[in-house]
Rosetta silent file (secondary structure, phi, psi, omega in degrees, C-alpha in Angstrom):
SEQUENCE: MTDAQAKPTVHELPPENVGRGLLFSLAVIPVGVILWVVVWSLGFIAAIIAALVSIGAVWLYRKGSGGRVSFVGVIVVAVVTLVTLVIAFLGGLVADYAAAIAAEIGGTQLDALAYPDFWTFFGLDLPAMLEGNGLNLLLALGFGVLGAFGTLRAVFAEAKAAPAAAYSFPLAQEAPAEPAAQFGTAPAVTPDLNAIPAYEVPPAAAVPAVEPTAPPTPETDPRV
SCORE:     score description
SCORE:     0.000 S_00000001
   1 L     0.000  129.262  178.852  -22.485  -12.332   13.705 S_00000001
   2 L   -79.518  169.574 -179.332  -19.822  -14.994   14.107 S_00000001
   3 L   -64.808  -32.569  179.884  -16.108  -14.370   14.507 S_00000001
   4 L   -67.127  -29.217 -179.311  -15.507  -15.493   10.914 S_00000001
   5 L   -92.482   -4.921 -178.143  -17.935  -12.838    9.639 S_00000001
   6 L   -68.025  149.609  179.156  -16.600  -10.063   11.871 S_00000001
   7 L   -71.629  131.072 -178.748  -14.820   -7.161   10.173 S_00000001
   8 L   -64.995  146.116  177.461  -11.045   -7.478   10.497 S_00000001
   9 L   -80.426  174.349 -178.883   -9.291   -4.949   12.693 S_00000001
  10 H   -62.396  -34.586 -178.940   -6.438   -2.706   11.529 S_00000001
  11 H   -68.467  -27.168 -177.319   -3.923   -5.124   13.003 S_00000001
  12 H   -87.574  -10.113 -178.758   -5.353   -8.023   10.936 S_00000001
  13 L   -75.045  150.513  177.155   -5.276   -6.216    7.590 S_00000001
  14 L   -72.550  167.710  178.390   -2.482   -6.931    5.121 S_00000001
  15 L   -58.346  149.306 -174.696    0.147   -4.276    4.346 S_00000001
  16 L   -73.331  128.584  176.714   -1.102   -1.340    2.328 S_00000001
  17 L  -103.711   94.027 -174.334   -0.600   -1.619   -1.451 S_00000001
  18 H   -65.428  -43.769 -178.542   -0.573    2.041   -2.545 S_00000001
  19 H   -60.844  -45.885 -179.534   -0.033    1.343   -6.247 S_00000001
  20 H   -68.455  -36.454  176.853   -2.883   -1.105   -6.517 S_00000001
  21 H   -64.021  -38.190  177.907   -5.133    1.203   -4.492 S_00000001
  22 H   -64.396  -44.650  178.865   -4.351    4.064   -6.840 S_00000001
  23 H   -60.733  -41.546  177.704   -5.221    1.972   -9.900 S_00000001
  24 H   -65.946  -41.042 -176.844   -8.537    0.937   -8.368 S_00000001
  25 H   -68.559  -23.624  178.571   -9.444    4.479   -7.355 S_00000001
  26 L   -65.708  -18.077  178.903   -8.922    5.765  -10.907 S_00000001
  27 L   -66.585  -16.889 -178.164  -12.044    3.875  -11.919 S_00000001
  28 H   -78.453  -15.175 -176.218  -14.117    6.555  -10.175 S_00000001
  29 H   -62.972  -54.731 -178.908  -13.043    9.221  -12.722 S_00000001
  30 H   -64.004  -35.544  178.539  -15.273    8.215  -15.655 S_00000001
  31 H   -67.333  -43.794  178.300  -18.251    7.533  -13.398 S_00000001
  32 H   -62.992  -38.127  179.650  -17.858   10.855  -11.620 S_00000001
  33 H   -65.651  -42.107 -179.760  -17.468   12.730  -14.896 S_00000001
  34 H   -63.776  -46.114  179.148  -20.650   11.207  -16.354 S_00000001
  35 H   -60.982  -42.894 -178.406  -22.670   12.030  -13.241 S_00000001
  36 H   -63.318  -44.155 -179.196  -21.341   15.559  -13.158 S_00000001
  37 H   -62.398  -39.957  178.894  -22.096   16.198  -16.847 S_00000001
  38 H   -63.699  -44.947  177.871  -25.650   14.957  -16.414 S_00000001
  39 H   -67.132  -38.922  179.544  -26.251   17.232  -13.438 S_00000001
  40 H   -61.488  -41.426 -178.799  -24.423   20.110  -15.159 S_00000001
  41 H   -63.645  -26.327  176.894  -26.641   19.730  -18.230 S_00000001
  42 L   -83.478   -0.935  176.477  -29.652   20.183  -15.994 S_00000001
  43 L    90.835   21.285 -178.589  -28.270   23.513  -14.795 S_00000001
  44 L  -122.452  154.122  169.294  -27.042   22.501  -11.317 S_00000001
  45 L  -119.266   98.077 -170.564  -23.702   22.360   -9.539 S_00000001
  46 L   -99.609  127.027  175.804  -24.317   19.676   -6.969 S_00000001
  47 H   -71.302  -18.738 -179.695  -21.969   19.051   -4.062 S_00000001
  48 H   -63.428  -30.529 -179.638  -23.475   15.598   -3.748 S_00000001
  49 H   -66.470  -43.559  177.841  -21.540   14.562   -6.883 S_00000001
  50 H   -63.253  -38.963  177.847  -18.230   15.526   -5.240 S_00000001
  51 H   -63.108  -44.033  178.542  -19.229   13.659   -2.096 S_00000001
  52 H   -64.075  -37.191  179.041  -20.078   10.559   -4.119 S_00000001
  53 H   -63.229  -45.902 -178.582  -16.783   10.819   -5.995 S_00000001
  54 H   -65.235  -43.511  178.129  -14.788   10.989   -2.766 S_00000001
  55 H   -62.424  -43.451  178.221  -16.727    8.114   -1.190 S_00000001
  56 H   -64.720  -38.379 -179.995  -16.274    6.008   -4.328 S_00000001
  57 H   -64.981  -41.350  178.032  -12.532    6.829   -4.472 S_00000001
  58 H   -63.931  -44.733 -178.242  -12.058    5.774   -0.835 S_00000001
  59 H   -63.371  -44.837  177.519  -14.023    2.552   -1.349 S_00000001
  60 H   -66.361  -38.062  178.917  -12.094    1.628   -4.472 S_00000001
  61 H   -62.724  -41.441  177.689   -8.788    2.507   -2.836 S_00000001
  62 H   -60.576  -42.003 -179.527   -9.557    0.167    0.062 S_00000001
  63 H   -60.852  -36.255 -177.955  -10.389   -2.625   -2.378 S_00000001
  64 H   -86.257  -33.215 -174.761   -7.026   -2.235   -4.071 S_00000001
  65 H   -82.900  -12.921 -176.761   -4.801   -1.448   -1.089 S_00000001
  66 L   101.302    4.382  177.473   -6.009   -4.344    1.040 S_00000001
  67 L   112.742  -21.411 -178.458   -8.182   -2.290    3.399 S_00000001
  68 L   -88.312  146.814  173.238   -5.641    0.143    4.831 S_00000001
  69 L  -133.321  102.839  179.136   -5.669    3.896    4.152 S_00000001
  70 L   -90.832 -170.545  176.714   -2.522    5.682    5.384 S_00000001
  71 H   -61.731  -35.734  176.949   -1.559    9.320    4.983 S_00000001
  72 H   -64.664  -41.877  178.104   -0.290    8.476    1.489 S_00000001
  73 H   -61.680  -39.065  177.435   -3.675    6.898    0.753 S_00000001
  74 H   -61.787  -41.993  178.378   -5.479   10.050    1.915 S_00000001
  75 H   -64.639  -41.794  179.080   -3.382   12.141   -0.490 S_00000001
  76 H   -60.367  -46.672 -178.322   -4.091    9.702   -3.317 S_00000001
  77 H   -64.651  -40.036 -179.533   -7.842    9.819   -2.691 S_00000001
  78 H   -65.021  -41.852 -179.924   -7.782   13.648   -2.450 S_00000001
  79 H   -67.578  -42.129  178.980   -5.850   13.996   -5.731 S_00000001
  80 H   -62.021  -42.013  179.032   -8.104   11.521   -7.544 S_00000001
  81 H   -63.939  -43.259 -179.683  -11.183   13.423   -6.304 S_00000001
  82 H   -65.941  -44.564  177.976   -9.743   16.782   -7.411 S_00000001
  83 H   -61.590  -39.505  178.794   -8.722   15.469  -10.835 S_00000001
  84 H   -61.892  -41.948 -178.508  -12.183   13.961  -11.295 S_00000001
  85 H   -68.776  -36.831  178.556  -13.838   17.287  -10.503 S_00000001
  86 H   -66.482  -46.205  178.459  -11.583   19.227  -12.887 S_00000001
  87 H   -64.519  -36.155  178.906  -12.181   16.761  -15.727 S_00000001
  88 H   -66.213  -38.384  176.717  -15.884   16.770  -14.900 S_00000001
  89 H   -63.722  -43.665  176.100  -15.991   20.569  -15.119 S_00000001
  90 H   -63.783  -37.214  177.288  -14.318   20.441  -18.511 S_00000001
  91 H   -62.689  -35.147  175.530  -16.800   17.744  -19.535 S_00000001
  92 H   -64.580  -39.072  176.655  -19.606   20.145  -18.632 S_00000001
  93 H   -63.295  -41.235  177.938  -18.069   22.786  -20.885 S_00000001
  94 H   -62.070  -40.891  179.347  -17.857   20.229  -23.705 S_00000001
  95 H   -62.904  -42.294  179.310  -21.511   19.362  -23.196 S_00000001
  96 H   -64.990  -42.188 -178.574  -22.487   23.054  -23.367 S_00000001
  97 H   -68.209  -37.492  177.027  -20.387   23.601  -26.483 S_00000001
  98 H   -64.741  -34.904  177.943  -21.814   20.499  -28.157 S_00000001
  99 H   -67.223  -37.978  179.521  -25.313   21.772  -27.434 S_00000001
 100 H   -68.095  -40.889  178.381  -24.461   25.111  -29.037 S_00000001
 101 H   -66.219  -39.259  179.241  -22.979   23.439  -32.125 S_00000001
 102 H   -63.186  -34.669  179.570  -25.963   21.121  -32.395 S_00000001
 103 H   -68.932  -27.028 -179.289  -28.306   24.094  -32.357 S_00000001
 104 H   -84.340  -44.799 -174.776  -26.436   25.605  -35.324 S_00000001
 105 H   -94.197  -11.951 -177.305  -25.910   22.564  -37.520 S_00000001
 106 L    86.493  150.698 -179.383  -28.965   20.617  -36.389 S_00000001
 107 L   107.280 -165.425 -177.641  -28.986   17.222  -34.764 S_00000001
 108 L  -101.921  177.862  178.225  -28.049   16.064  -31.301 S_00000001
 109 H   -66.174  -33.465  175.178  -25.010   16.682  -29.116 S_00000001
 110 H   -62.631  -38.393  176.122  -23.563   13.360  -30.263 S_00000001
 111 H   -65.467  -36.158  178.085  -23.784   14.584  -33.844 S_00000001
 112 H   -66.940  -38.433  177.120  -21.972   17.745  -32.826 S_00000001
 113 H   -64.849  -29.321  178.263  -19.195   15.715  -31.177 S_00000001
 114 L   -83.240   -2.656 -179.989  -18.744   13.783  -34.424 S_00000001
 115 L   -64.540  134.844 -171.654  -18.416   17.055  -36.377 S_00000001
 116 L   -58.032  -39.565 -174.964  -14.926   17.070  -38.001 S_00000001
 117 L  -100.551   18.601 -175.350  -13.841   20.493  -36.682 S_00000001
 118 H   -62.593  -52.670 -175.856  -15.585   20.269  -33.289 S_00000001
 119 H   -70.039  -28.029  173.816  -12.470   19.824  -31.177 S_00000001
 120 H   -65.384  -49.126  177.623  -10.556   22.409  -33.167 S_00000001
 121 H   -63.893  -37.822 -179.593  -13.210   25.030  -32.526 S_00000001
 122 H   -63.886  -41.300  178.571  -13.536   23.919  -28.907 S_00000001
 123 H   -64.544  -36.101  178.312   -9.777   24.389  -28.351 S_00000001
 124 H   -70.824  -35.493 -177.670   -9.921   27.865  -29.851 S_00000001
 125 H   -90.811   -6.187 -176.408  -12.898   28.909  -27.769 S_00000001
 126 H   -61.688  -44.668  179.161  -11.790   27.202  -24.519 S_00000001
 127 H   -57.847  -42.059  179.443   -9.846   30.194  -23.085 S_00000001
 128 H   -67.490  -33.904  178.490  -12.878   32.447  -23.541 S_00000001
 129 H   -69.428  -40.939  177.189  -15.127   29.773  -22.054 S_00000001
 130 H   -66.554  -37.936  177.904  -12.884   29.379  -19.012 S_00000001
 131 H   -65.991  -39.380  179.535  -12.768   33.137  -18.550 S_00000001
 132 H   -76.057  -21.910 -179.732  -16.509   33.383  -18.773 S_00000001
 133 L  -112.184   22.733 -179.444  -17.057   30.419  -16.463 S_00000001
 134 H   -60.873  -39.984  178.962  -14.309   31.185  -13.953 S_00000001
 135 H   -65.289  -39.381  178.851  -16.835   31.812  -11.207 S_00000001
 136 H   -66.615  -35.275  176.607  -18.570   28.517  -11.983 S_00000001
 137 H   -63.960  -44.654  177.808  -15.211   26.723  -11.826 S_00000001
 138 H   -63.420  -39.482  176.439  -14.517   28.192   -8.401 S_00000001
 139 H   -64.549  -40.244 -179.214  -18.005   27.244   -7.257 S_00000001
 140 H   -63.273  -46.787  179.931  -17.510   23.706   -8.607 S_00000001
 141 H   -66.314  -39.184  178.657  -14.205   23.305   -6.777 S_00000001
 142 H   -63.892  -45.413  176.507  -15.658   24.894   -3.617 S_00000001
 143 H   -65.237  -34.615  178.056  -18.683   22.601   -3.608 S_00000001
 144 H   -63.066  -44.096  177.278  -16.353   19.747   -4.369 S_00000001
 145 H   -62.428  -44.075  179.099  -14.219   20.478   -1.313 S_00000001
 146 H   -62.822  -42.662 -177.845  -17.342   20.797    0.838 S_00000001
 147 H   -69.815  -33.275 -178.385  -18.791   17.584   -0.494 S_00000001
 148 H   -94.299   -5.201 -174.726  -15.610   15.581   -0.028 S_00000001
 149 H   -62.494  -44.291 -177.873  -14.555   17.203    3.240 S_00000001
 150 H   -63.711  -41.650  179.273  -16.494   14.858    5.491 S_00000001
 151 H   -67.929  -45.126 -178.753  -15.211   11.717    3.803 S_00000001
 152 H   -68.023  -33.469  177.155  -11.621   12.839    3.624 S_00000001
 153 H   -65.751  -39.510  178.204  -11.662   14.040    7.241 S_00000001
 154 H   -65.274  -41.320  179.364  -12.906   10.643    8.416 S_00000001
 155 H   -67.573  -37.410  178.315  -10.227    8.850    6.386 S_00000001
 156 H   -65.263  -41.225  176.528   -7.553   11.223    7.675 S_00000001
 157 H   -63.708  -37.151  177.470   -8.614   10.582   11.287 S_00000001
 158 H   -64.427  -43.748  179.522   -8.473    6.831   10.618 S_00000001
 159 H   -65.645  -34.767  179.811   -4.961    7.100    9.197 S_00000001
 160 H   -69.771  -36.271 -176.907   -3.857    9.241   12.159 S_00000001
 161 H   -85.566   -9.539 -179.295   -5.231    6.793   14.694 S_00000001
 162 L   -68.818  144.725 -178.522   -3.752    3.736   13.001 S_00000001
 163 L   -67.243  145.775 -178.002   -0.817    2.171   14.879 S_00000001
 164 H   -65.448  -27.090 -178.872    2.637    3.045   13.597 S_00000001
 165 H   -66.472  -21.206 -178.372    3.586   -0.644   13.493 S_00000001
 166 H   -72.488  -16.709 -176.635    1.052   -1.195   10.696 S_00000001
 167 H  -121.384   14.132  178.754    3.142    0.943    8.345 S_00000001
 168 L  -118.398  164.895 -178.443    6.672    0.012    9.445 S_00000001
 169 L  -121.969  138.435 -178.665    8.884   -2.942    8.693 S_00000001
 170 L   -64.870  141.535  178.892   11.017   -4.853   11.279 S_00000001
 171 L   -82.763  -28.325 -179.649   14.736   -4.192   11.013 S_00000001
 172 L  -120.611  141.535 -179.179   15.751   -7.613   12.362 S_00000001
 173 L   -78.901  133.318 -179.345   14.201  -10.904   11.476 S_00000001
 174 L   -71.175  147.838 -179.991   12.614  -12.702   14.374 S_00000001
 175 L   -67.566  137.517  179.644   13.982  -16.105   15.362 S_00000001
 176 L   -66.860  146.573  178.928   11.777  -18.901   14.005 S_00000001
 177 L   -71.073  149.944 -179.805    9.688  -20.726   16.512 S_00000001
 178 L   -65.217  137.511  179.451   10.707  -24.208   17.555 S_00000001
 179 L   -66.261  144.172 -179.567    8.840  -26.877   15.584 S_00000001
 180 L   -70.171  146.083  179.493    6.145  -28.667   17.485 S_00000001
 181 L   -64.850  132.400 -179.125    6.874  -32.237   18.547 S_00000001
 182 L   -80.118  155.891 -177.028    5.394  -34.748   16.177 S_00000001
 183 L   -68.567  132.909  176.196    3.087  -37.482   17.416 S_00000001
 184 L    91.278   -0.586  178.700    4.887  -40.663   18.411 S_00000001
 185 L  -100.447  148.664 -178.097    8.352  -39.162   18.806 S_00000001
 186 L   -75.473  143.290  178.137   10.226  -39.161   22.064 S_00000001
 187 L   -65.882  147.528  177.856   10.712  -35.779   23.739 S_00000001
 188 L   -66.983  136.421 -178.686   14.109  -34.279   23.569 S_00000001
 189 L  -116.061  130.066  177.834   16.160  -34.913   26.704 S_00000001
 190 L   -86.522  120.744 -177.142   18.875  -32.564   27.823 S_00000001
 191 L   -67.524  145.296  178.442   21.862  -34.585   29.096 S_00000001
 192 L   -94.994  111.504 -176.689   23.029  -33.956   32.637 S_00000001
 193 H   -66.336  -28.999 -179.308   26.744  -33.336   32.480 S_00000001
 194 H   -70.492  -24.758 -177.601   27.146  -33.968   36.219 S_00000001
 195 H   -83.340  -10.259  179.637   25.770  -37.480   35.861 S_00000001
 196 L   -82.051  122.397 -177.898   28.407  -38.532   33.301 S_00000001
 197 L   -66.425  144.153 -179.752   31.339  -40.252   35.071 S_00000001
 198 L   -71.685  145.482  179.447   34.688  -38.622   34.588 S_00000001
 199 L   -80.537  121.392 -179.875   37.197  -40.456   32.408 S_00000001
 200 L   -87.407  132.068 -179.854   40.087  -41.760   34.463 S_00000001
 201 L   -88.168  122.944  179.261   43.508  -41.511   32.889 S_00000001
 202 L   -64.338  145.357 -179.789   45.559  -44.695   33.513 S_00000001
 203 L   -65.982  151.283 -179.213   48.858  -44.153   35.288 S_00000001
 204 L   -72.408  142.762  179.097   51.955  -44.105   33.154 S_00000001
 205 L   -65.662  139.999 -179.353   54.056  -47.258   33.067 S_00000001
 206 L   -73.019  131.139  179.629   57.141  -47.131   35.213 S_00000001
 207 L   -99.296  120.135 -179.860   60.375  -46.875   33.250 S_00000001
 208 L   -62.793  140.148  179.708   63.356  -48.705   34.882 S_00000001
 209 L   -74.294  142.033 -179.783   66.242  -46.482   35.643 S_00000001
 210 L  -110.389  120.382  178.730   69.428  -47.177   33.682 S_00000001
 211 L   -83.523  138.878 -179.709   72.635  -46.732   35.564 S_00000001
 212 L   -70.166  141.618  178.870   75.507  -45.279   33.522 S_00000001
 213 L   -91.546  150.295 -179.571   78.443  -47.656   32.891 S_00000001
 214 L   -76.112  150.540  178.409   82.031  -46.709   33.563 S_00000001
 215 L   -65.977  150.493 -177.014   84.341  -46.191   30.608 S_00000001
 216 L   -67.990  145.584  177.784   86.511  -49.216   29.724 S_00000001
 217 L  -125.135  166.152  177.914   89.987  -49.509   31.275 S_00000001
 218 L   -61.329  -28.937  179.424   92.895  -51.867   30.578 S_00000001
 219 L   -71.976  -33.915 -176.642   92.011  -53.867   33.598 S_00000001
 220 L   -93.360  -27.282 -177.042   88.420  -54.449   32.440 S_00000001
 221 L  -131.933  108.585 -177.879   88.871  -54.630   28.694 S_00000001
 222 L   -63.976  -13.274 -179.896   92.066  -56.269   27.295 S_00000001
 223 L   -76.639  -11.590 -177.074   91.500  -54.516   23.931 S_00000001
 224 L   -90.148    0.000    0.000   92.404  -51.218   25.465 S_00000001
């Protein structure tokens, strides 16, 4: 494998984009719900579905965040996994209720879902269904935690071991590097101040002294 094909290290990854990672990870919800309903309809509560949901959520989050998964990313993945399992469990109840309605009116489960009062009756019977399937709900969440534990633990360890500089921002802007010298230009020369001759100030011109004259007297000036 060449250097260009090598997997980038944590230091080489771009900053984590939590919002974009969350949007990408939400795509695992419909896929996880469909897989869960199919397995639920077969009469199983499989922890493998929860494991697949968590793995898919982490993979999608990395695709959206730029590759990084911080502590915030771990929480996002855990919440998305939990929400997927809760919706999937409700989807299993809908599948069971649709099967019961289809047995009464005839047709398939899709025909029961298209029945005008299906969702009204489902909402009225939901509390009793949750009460009767409380143990199954706990088992589903328990298997979900077990299935996703390995993946979330690995991601948590990765976020803990990541350098703190990868999730911080510099407070001061670094000075820009000096531009490289272009081809054909003379290198910059620092002038030597000691080599510059000092400027000599010419001496001031001599001003002849003026002797004061005596005031005029009658002997020297007849006008007095």
